[in-house]
N, C-alpha and C positions, 0 to 999 in steps of 0.2 A: 504494500500500500504506500503510495507516494502523496506528498502534500499537493502536488498539482492535480492529482485525481480528486482529492477532497475539494480543492478550489473549483474544479469544473462541476463537481456534484452540487456544491452550494450555489454556483451560478445558475445552473439549470433549475434548481429548486426555487430560487428567488425570481427568476425571469419567467418560469413556467414555459420555457421554449428553448430547444437546443439551438435554434438559429440565433436568437437574441443572446444566449449565453456565449456562443462562439464569438459574436461581435464584442461582447464585454471582455472576454479573456484574450482576444486578438489571435485566435487560431481558427482553422476551418471547422465547419460543423462536423465533418466526418472524423476529425481529430478528437473533438469533444466526445462524440458518440463512442469511438473506439476506447477511449480512456474510461468512460463510464462503464462500458461492457466489461472491461478488464477488472475494474473495481468490484462490479457485481459478481464476477466469477470468484474473486478472492474472498468475498463475503458470503458467497453461497446463497444469495437472494437478489431478486430484482428490486431496484430502488425506485423505478418509475413505471407508471402505467402508461404505455405508449399507444393504447388503443384509441384514445380521444385526440382531439386537435391539440389541446394543451398538454404539456408534460406534467402529470400530477404524481405526487409521491404515493408510493405504496405504504403499507403499515411499516415495513422494514425501513423504507426511506425516511418516514417520519421519525422513527426511533433513532436513525443515524444522524439526522440533520444537526441537532444541537451539539452533538459530540464532534461532528466535523467542523462546525463553526468554532468550537472551543479549541480544537487542535490547531486550526489556522491562526486563531488569536494568540495562542501560546507561542507558535513559531514566530509570529510577528513581534511578540514581546521580547524574544531572545535578541532579535536584531536591534530593537529599540534600546534595550538595556546596554548592549555593546556600543551603540551609537551615542548614548548619553555619556558613557565613560570616555570614549575616544574623541568626542566632539565632532564626529563625522556623521552626516546625514546621508543615507542612501535609501534606495528602494523605489517606491512608486507613489505618486501623488495624483489623485483623480479629482478633478475640479468640475463642477457643474455651473452652467450659466443659463439664465432664463432666455428663451427663444427671442430673437430680435434685439438682444442687448447690444448697445454700441458704447458701453462704458469703458473708455480706453484705460483708466487707471488700473482696471483688473489686468489688462494685458501688460501694462508697465510693471505691475507687481509680479506677474509670472516671469517676466524677463529678468527682473532683479533676483528672484529666487533661483532661476536657472543659472544665472551668472555666478551666484554664491555657492550653489550646490549642484554642480553638473552631474553628480552621481545619481540624482533622483530623476526618474523618468516621469514626465508630466503628461497627463491625458486630460483634454478639455472637451466637454460635450455639452450640447444644448438640449433643453427639454422644457416642458411647462413647469411653472413654479411648484405646483402641487406635487408633481412627480419627483422633482428635485428634492423637495423637503423629505418625502418618503424615502428616497434613496440615501440621503444623509442619515436619516433615522435608522435605516436598515444596515448602514455601514458599507454600502456599495459605492458611496461617494465620500470623500474626505471633507470637503467643504463646497459650498455653492453660493452663488450670488442670485438671490430670488426676489421676486415681488411678493409682498405679503401684506395682510391687513392687521397683523398682530406684531407687537414689538419683539416677542420671542416665541416662536412655535414650540408647542409642548415637547419636552424632552430634549431640546437642543439649546446650544448657546448661540447668541445672535448679536451682531453689531449693526445698528441702523446706519446706512450710508446716506440715504436721502429720505426726506419726508415732505410730501407736497400735496396740494389740493388737485382735484380733478378740474379740467377745463373742457368746455365745448369749443371746438375750433371750426370756423366757417370762412369761406372765401369772401372777398369784397363783393358787394352787391347782394349778398344773402340778406333776407329780412331781419336776421338777428345781428348782423355785422356792426350796426351802429351802437350796440349796447356793450356795457362793460361786464355785466353780470346777468345770469339767467337762473331759472329754477328748472328742475327736472320736468315739471309740467309744461314749461315753455318749449320744451323739445318735442312735445306731442305733435304728431303729424309729420315729423321730419325723419327720414331714414337715418339710422345711426351706423357709423363706421367705427369699429372698435376691435380690440384684441380678442382672441378666442377664450372660451372658458378654460380655467386652470391657471391663467396668468393673474398676477396680483392686481393689476390695474382693472381687469374685467371683474374680479371679485369685489373690489371696492365699489365699482359702478353698480353691479347687480345688487349688492346689499343696500346701497343708497336708494335704488329704485324700489326694492321690496319694502323698505322702511316708509317710503312715501306712497306706497301702493300705486306705483306707476309701472306700466308695462311698455317698455321702449320697443320700437320697431327696429330690431337689429337686421340691417340690410346686408352689410358686408363685413367680413372679418379678415384681419391680416395680422401676422405675428410681428412684423417690423413697423416701427413708427413711421419710417419713410413711406411705406406703402399706404398706411392709413392717411397720412398727410396728402399724398398724391391723389388718392381717391376723393378726399374732401375738396381739394383744390379744383378738381374737375367737376364739382357740383353734384357728386353722387351721394352726398350725405353729410351729416354733422359728425366730425371726428371727436372722439373722446380720448384725451391724452392727459398726461401729467404736465404741470406747469413748465418744468424745465425742458421737456420734450417739445412742447408747443413753441417755446422761444426760438427753437431752431428754424421754424417755418414762418416767422413773423413777416417775412417779405411777401407771403401769399395767403396767410391765414390770420384771422383775428381770433385771439384767445379770450374766452369769456369764462370767468369764475362761475362754477355751479354752486349757488348759495346753499342749497339743501343737501349737497354731498359733502358733508363736513369732515367725515373720517378721512384721514390722509392715506395716500398710497405710499407704502414704504418699500425701499430697496434695501435689502439686508444681506450681510454675510452670515451664513449659518453653518454650524459644525457641531460635532459631538465632542464631549470631553473624553477623548481617547488617550491622552497622554503622549501622542505621537510627536516626536521632535520635528518631523517634517511638516506636520500640520501646524504646529505652533509657529514655526519659522515662516510658513506661507502666510499665515494670518498676520504676522508682524509686517511682512512685506506689503500685504494688502492695506493694512492700517496706515502705513507710511505713504503709500501711493494716493489713497483717498484723502488723507490729511493734506498732502501737497496740493491736490486739486482744490480743496476748500480754501486754502490760503491764496491760491491764484485767483479764485473768484472774488474773494474779499479785497484783493489788491486792485482789481479792475474798477 
């Protein structure tokens, strides 16, 4: 029995798919399947029910899962302990980023981390905020930059990067363009262009609408702020954005504060308290990069 076999087993169990597990561990699906089969032969029991579309654990698989996780955690702890003593950070850092993110300080932080610790392999992936939070909680991501409605998601550590109000953005000539502020009911009858469910900005908008008993007409959805702004600028709907996002498009869109959407949209770095020196150092690099961005804004 090898640690890599346990890693593949845990990946398939958590992803419920041999294909997604193969993408996660960066080998072919056939390679994952072969290693799982070998592990099953050594254990004398099948770990997965392969008859359904999703890979589901058998009773034996369920019994083995937590022990496999514990074995992997123990192996990682050995490397961490040596790293603490020798002051060397090695291994693998997996970072998540909310879809459509264009927050360059995160990239600056990763570059600084890589320059200081070239022995650490960095993986960066995009997903919805909801899925990123769950993956950090499950331990398949080390840290993630997510949009959220709560200061600290349950069971995680979090540092708020930005906190801002929602705005409705419209092009010149739109009936609302002459106003500075609107309510959610003012948007009735207008098609809405916004981010998809699972993103922090959309969650804030949906919760505000529910509180006001407003049912918005969601016409178009896009993951990238640039796409949302382009659609709104062409008259296809009212864009729902954060204040700082909307500022980037002030040459073609007027940003109106939504008075009754008072809860802010938060952008936060989330992580688990794992004790990993690589994660601690990555978070320090992130904090420095985002603090530098804040200082630059204040100096302007």
